[in-house]
C-alpha positions as CSV (number, residue, x, y, z in Angstrom):
1,M,0.0,0.0,0.0
2,K,1.3,3.3,-0.9
3,I,0.9,6.4,1.1
4,I,0.1,9.9,-0.6
5,S,0.0,13.2,1.2
6,D,-2.8,15.5,0.0
7,K,-2.3,19.3,-0.3
8,N,-2.9,19.8,3.4
9,G,0.0,17.4,4.3
10,V,-2.4,14.6,5.6
11,D,-1.3,11.1,4.7
12,D,-3.9,9.1,2.9
13,P,-3.3,5.3,2.0
14,V,-3.9,4.4,-1.7
15,K,-5.1,0.8,-2.3
16,D,-3.8,-1.0,-5.2
17,T,-6.6,-2.1,-7.7
18,V,-7.5,-5.8,-7.9
19,G,-6.1,-5.9,-11.6
20,K,-2.6,-4.7,-10.4
21,L,-2.7,-7.0,-7.3
22,S,-3.7,-10.0,-9.7
23,R,-0.8,-9.2,-12.2
24,D,1.7,-8.8,-9.5
25,L,0.9,-12.1,-8.2
26,S,0.8,-13.9,-11.5
27,M,4.4,-12.6,-12.1
28,Q,5.7,-14.6,-9.2
29,D,6.9,-17.8,-9.9
30,D,5.3,-20.4,-7.5
31,L,1.6,-19.8,-7.3
32,K,0.4,-23.0,-5.3
33,I,-2.0,-21.7,-2.9
34,N,-3.2,-23.8,-0.1
35,P,-7.3,-23.7,-0.4
36,I,-7.6,-23.6,3.6
37,D,-5.2,-20.4,3.5
38,L,-7.1,-18.9,0.5
39,Q,-10.3,-19.3,2.5
40,R,-8.8,-17.9,5.7
41,A,-7.7,-14.8,3.7
42,I,-11.1,-14.3,2.0
43,H,-13.0,-14.9,5.2
44,K,-10.8,-12.2,6.8
45,G,-11.5,-9.6,4.2
46,H,-9.9,-6.1,4.0
47,N,-11.9,-4.5,6.7
48,S,-14.8,-5.6,9.2
49,E,-17.5,-4.8,6.4
50,D,-15.7,-6.8,3.9
51,S,-15.3,-10.1,6.3
52,F,-17.0,-13.2,5.3
53,E,-18.9,-13.0,8.7
54,H,-20.3,-9.7,8.0
55,Q,-21.3,-10.5,4.5
56,L,-23.1,-13.7,5.9
57,L,-24.9,-11.6,8.6
58,T,-25.8,-9.1,6.1
59,C,-27.5,-11.9,3.7
60,L,-29.1,-13.5,6.8
61,E,-30.9,-10.2,7.7
62,R,-31.8,-9.7,4.0
63,G,-33.3,-13.2,4.0
64,K,-35.1,-12.6,7.4
65,N,-36.8,-9.5,6.0
66,A,-37.8,-11.4,2.8
67,I,-38.9,-14.7,3.7
68,D,-41.1,-16.3,6.4
69,G,-39.9,-19.4,7.7
70,P,-36.7,-21.2,7.4
71,F,-34.4,-20.6,4.5
72,F,-30.9,-21.3,3.1
73,I,-27.9,-19.1,2.4
74,V,-25.6,-20.1,-0.2
75,V,-22.0,-18.7,-0.5
76,L,-20.7,-19.2,-4.1
77,A,-17.0,-18.7,-4.7
78,K,-16.3,-17.6,-8.4
79,K,-12.9,-17.1,-10.1
80,E,-12.8,-14.2,-12.5
81,R,-12.1,-15.5,-16.0
82,V,-9.3,-13.0,-16.8
83,M,-7.6,-12.7,-13.4
84,H,-7.4,-16.4,-12.4
85,N,-6.0,-15.6,-9.0
86,V,-9.0,-13.4,-7.9
87,V,-11.8,-15.1,-6.2
88,R,-15.0,-13.4,-5.4
89,Q,-17.7,-14.5,-3.3
90,Y,-21.4,-14.2,-3.7
91,F,-23.9,-14.5,-0.8
92,L,-27.6,-15.6,-1.7
93,F,-30.7,-16.6,0.2
94,R,-33.3,-18.9,-1.0
95,H,-36.4,-20.9,0.0
96,T,-35.0,-24.4,-0.8
97,C,-31.6,-26.3,-0.3
98,P,-29.5,-25.8,-3.4
99,T,-28.1,-29.0,-5.0
100,P,-24.6,-29.4,-3.9
101,E,-21.9,-28.1,-6.3
102,Y,-18.3,-27.4,-6.5
103,D,-17.0,-23.8,-4.8
104,Q,-20.2,-23.7,-2.5
105,T,-21.0,-23.2,1.1
106,V,-24.6,-23.5,2.5
107,Y,-26.1,-22.7,5.8
108,R,-29.7,-23.2,6.9
109,F,-31.7,-20.6,9.0
110,D,-34.6,-21.5,11.2
111,P,-36.2,-18.3,12.6
112,K,-38.0,-20.3,15.4
113,D,-35.0,-20.5,17.3
114,E,-32.8,-18.2,15.5
115,H,-30.4,-20.9,14.7
116,L,-28.0,-20.6,11.8
117,E,-26.7,-24.4,10.7
118,Y,-23.6,-24.7,8.8
119,L,-24.6,-27.6,6.5
120,W,-21.4,-28.0,4.0
121,T,-18.6,-26.6,2.1
122,V,-17.5,-28.2,-1.4
123,P,-14.3,-26.6,-2.5
124,D,-13.1,-26.5,-6.2
125,K,-12.8,-29.9,-8.1
126,E,-9.2,-30.5,-7.7
127,T,-9.2,-29.8,-3.8
128,T,-12.5,-31.9,-3.4
129,T,-11.0,-34.8,-5.3
130,G,-7.8,-34.9,-3.5
131,L,-9.6,-34.5,0.1
132,A,-11.8,-37.1,-0.5
133,M,-9.3,-39.7,-1.5
134,M,-7.1,-38.6,1.7
135,G,-10.1,-39.2,4.0
136,N,-9.1,-39.2,7.6
137,S,-5.4,-39.1,6.9
138,V,-5.4,-35.4,6.6
139,E,-4.3,-33.3,9.2
140,P,-7.1,-32.5,11.9
141,E,-8.1,-29.1,10.7
142,Y,-8.9,-30.5,7.2
143,R,-10.9,-33.4,8.4
144,Q,-14.2,-31.7,8.3
145,L,-13.8,-30.3,5.0
146,A,-12.4,-33.9,3.7
147,K,-15.6,-35.3,5.0
148,F,-17.6,-32.9,3.2
149,C,-15.7,-33.6,0.1
150,S,-16.2,-37.4,0.6
151,D,-19.8,-36.8,1.1
152,F,-19.9,-34.9,-2.1
153,M,-18.1,-37.5,-4.2
154,L,-20.5,-40.3,-2.7
155,G,-23.8,-38.4,-3.2
156,N,-24.5,-38.1,0.6
157,L,-24.8,-34.3,0.3
158,D,-27.5,-34.8,-2.7
159,R,-29.3,-37.0,-0.5
160,K,-29.2,-34.4,2.5
161,C,-30.3,-31.8,0.0
162,A,-33.3,-34.0,-1.0
163,R,-34.3,-34.7,2.6
164,L,-34.1,-31.0,3.5
165,N,-36.3,-30.1,0.5
166,G,-38.9,-32.9,1.3
167,E,-38.0,-34.8,-1.9
168,E,-37.7,-38.3,-2.3
169,W,-34.0,-39.2,-3.4
170,R,-33.6,-40.9,-6.7
171,G,-30.1,-41.6,-6.9
């Protein structure tokens, strides 16, 4: 981050653009990024209003105002087409449980008891496949994610989705 002084001598931080940061990262030789570290950085955000938690709670409030009864919050991670090292997250609420897919996190909110339940996270295809194959041999901090990956690959998350939507599973 650069610091620029205005005409009154007040220091003002100037943030680099996403494009510049993306280009600078792409110039580095080794771009292997640990998906857990990437998620931690994304969840932290640049400021308190940019954090995952703040965005999730904002979406929760929007859902409460729009939907009577239980609903689901879906967080989608999307990579930019041109800037491959830029990931954006989209927070959506909906009446029904979404079909499990890659780059997705799902929560269920029940207004009766004001309970927000974390249902699953499915990372990108490569990470999902790798973690599902590793099973319990992964480090303890990755075990829950590895279980979600395995459940996704085996169709268990599809069955859970059908059950939550009151549908009959036809797998």
